[in-house]
N, C-alpha and C positions, 0 to 999 in steps of 0.2 A: 405034804408035797405042795409046792407053790404052783399057782396057775401060770399058764403060758403068757397071759396078758401082763401079769405083774413082772415076769421076767423081762419082757420086752421094755417095759417102762424103766426098770432099773438099769438095763443095758444102755438105753438112750441117755439117761442121766449121767452114767459113767463116761460116755463118749463126750458129752458136753463139758464135763469137768476137765477131761483130758485136753479138750480144745482150748479152754480158757488158760490152762497152764502153759500150753505151747505158744499162745498169742502173747502172753506176758514175757516169756523168755526171748522171743524173736520179734521185737518191735519194729526193727528195720525192714525185715522181709515178711510181708503180709501174705502168708500162704494159708489157704483154707482147705481143710480136708475133712471129710466125713467118712466114718467107718460104720457101715451098716452090717451088723452081724448079730446073730442070736447068741445069748449067753451060753446056752447048753443045747446041744442037738436034741431034737425031740422027734421021736418016731411018728408022733401023731400029726405034727404040722408038716413034716417033710421039707423044712426050710434049710438052706445051706448058707453059710456066712460068706459074703463077698466083700472084698476090700476095693474101694474106689480111690484111684490115684488123685492126689491133689492137683489143682490147676496152678501152674506157675504164674506168679504175679509179674506182669510186665510193667516196667518203669516207663511212664509217659515222658518221652523226651520232647520238649517244646522247641523243636528246631524251626527256624525261619526258612520258608521256601526261597529258593533262588529265583527271584523275580527280576525282570529287566529294569535297569535304572533309567529314570528319566531326568533330563536336565531341568532344574527349576527355572521357571520364566523370570526374567529380569524386568521389573516394572520401572519405567523411566518416569522421572518427575518433570519432563518437558511439557510445557503448556500447550503445545500444538498436537499432542498425541491423543487421538480419540476423545476430543473435547467438543461435544455438540454445542455447548454454550458459547464457545469461542467463534464457531462459524456463524451463529446467529448474531453475535456482537459485531463481527466484521460486516455482515450484510446490513445491519442497521446503521453502522458508521458510514458505509458506502452510500446508503440511501440519503443520509443527511448531507454528505458532500455533494451529491448530484443535485439535490434540491437547492443548495446554496449557489451552485453554478447556474442553474436555470433562473433563479431569482436575480442574480447579478446580470445575466444576459438580457433579461427583460428590462432592467433599469438602464442598461447601456443603450438599448434600442430607443427608449423614451428620451434619453439625453441627446441622441443623434437627431431625433425628430425635432426636439426643442431648438437645437442649433440651426437647423434649416429654417425654422419659423422666426428666429431672431432677426435675420437679415442676410445679406450677401456673404459669401465665403470666397476668399481670394487666396490662391496658391502663389505667393510671391513675397517680395520684400521691398522696402523703401530705401532709396539712396538719395543722399543730399549732394548738391553741387552748387557752386557760386554762380549767381545770375548777374550779368553785367548789362548795363544800359548803354546803348549806342547812340543816344541823343546828343546833339551838338558836336558833330565830328569836326576834326581840324579842317581849316580852310585850304589846305593843300590839295584837296580833291580826292585824297585817298583815305580810306577808313583805317584808322590806326587801332588795330586790335592787338594788344600786347600779350594777351593770355596765351600761354603755351607757344610763344613765338621762338624762332630760332635766333641764335646769336647774330648771324649776318643780317637778318631782318631788323633786329634792334639797332644795329650800327647804322644801317641805311636810314632808319627813321630819325635817329639823332642827327645825322648829317643833313637831312632835309630841313630840320628845324634850324640848324646853324646857318644855312644858306639863304634863308628868307631875307628879303630886302627890308631895310628899316622902315620904309613908308607903308609897308603892307601890314594891315592889322590881322593879328592872329588871336583867336579865342580858343583857349584850351580849357576844357571843363573836366574836372576829375570827380568822379562819384564813387562812393564806397560800394563794393559789390554786395548784392543781396543773395540770400541762400534760397535755392530752389530744390524741388524734390522730384524724383522719378520713381515710378512703380516698375519693378523689374521682376522677371521670372524666366522659367524655362518651358519651352513648348514640348509637344509630344515627340518631336524629332530630336530633342536635346539642344536646340538652338535657343540662345538667350534673346529676350525681347525686353523692351523698356517703353514706358509711356509717361508723359509728363503728368504730374499730380499737382493740382492747384493747392495752395495752402489751406483753403477752407474745407478741403476734402481729406485732409491728413487724418483727422480723428476717425472718420468713417472707414477709411481704408485700413487704418491700424486695427480697428475692431474686426474687420473682415479677415485680416491676416491672423489675428488671435483665434478667431473661430476655426479657421482651417487647422491651426496647430492643435487645438482641443479635439477637433474631429479626427485627426490622425491618431491621437492617443486612444480615443474610444474605439476606433476601427481595429487598432492593434490588439486591444484587450478582447474585443469581440471575436476576432479570428483565433486568438489563443483559447478562449472558452469553447468555441465550436470545435476546434481540433481535439481538445481533451474529451469532450462529450462523444465525438465520433470514434476516437480510439477506444474509449470505454465501452461503447456499444459493440464494436467488433470483438473485443475481448469477452464480453458477456455472451455474445452469440456463439463463439467458439466453445466457451465453457458449457453452455446449455446443450450444444450438440454432443459434447464429450460425456455429459451426465446421462444422456439418453442413448448412448451407444449400445446396441444389442450385445456386443461382445462382452461388456462389463456385467451384464445381467446373468451370464452363464456361471 
């Protein structure tokens, strides 16, 4: 008679062999079952054979969960979008421009000072006019000035010459007119004025007028640069206040 221990081992080996055959036949459905029972009932051991149901194999379905879809961000290639290097470049360029304006403004102030040190500055212009000599007037006792004379006055003058008696000596001297100059200008009230300018002072007066024209150009450029610097300062002050606005820090 066999021992109970050997019977249990043989029963277990038979169950393993049965399990291997079932696994080979059903490769698609992997079900595992174990049958634990005694080969023969034994009154000594008092054991009863029980059958365990196999656990059904669940197929793992890799389903994707239904997650909310987000719109992909669109990245723009524009050079002004979130580019710190661009801001630094603009600030450096602006700094160079302001330095150039300041340097030019200082040079203009030096040129204006040099103009005042050169000599007088005259706001006006020169006009030329014919200058006539009234020496040796006619013997008729009336000064014969024919410049800008009226037609009737010229006819009277010719008639007086024709009525002179033959015994009376008449001396008529004709001189070529000489050119004279006048310095003209406008006063503060808008009225024009003029002063005679001697020929020996023509060169000095011309230089004084040229200095005034140069001074006008320098003053116009000076006002332009000062206006640009003032406008830029106002813009930067507004930008500085906008950057330090407490509402933007929240």
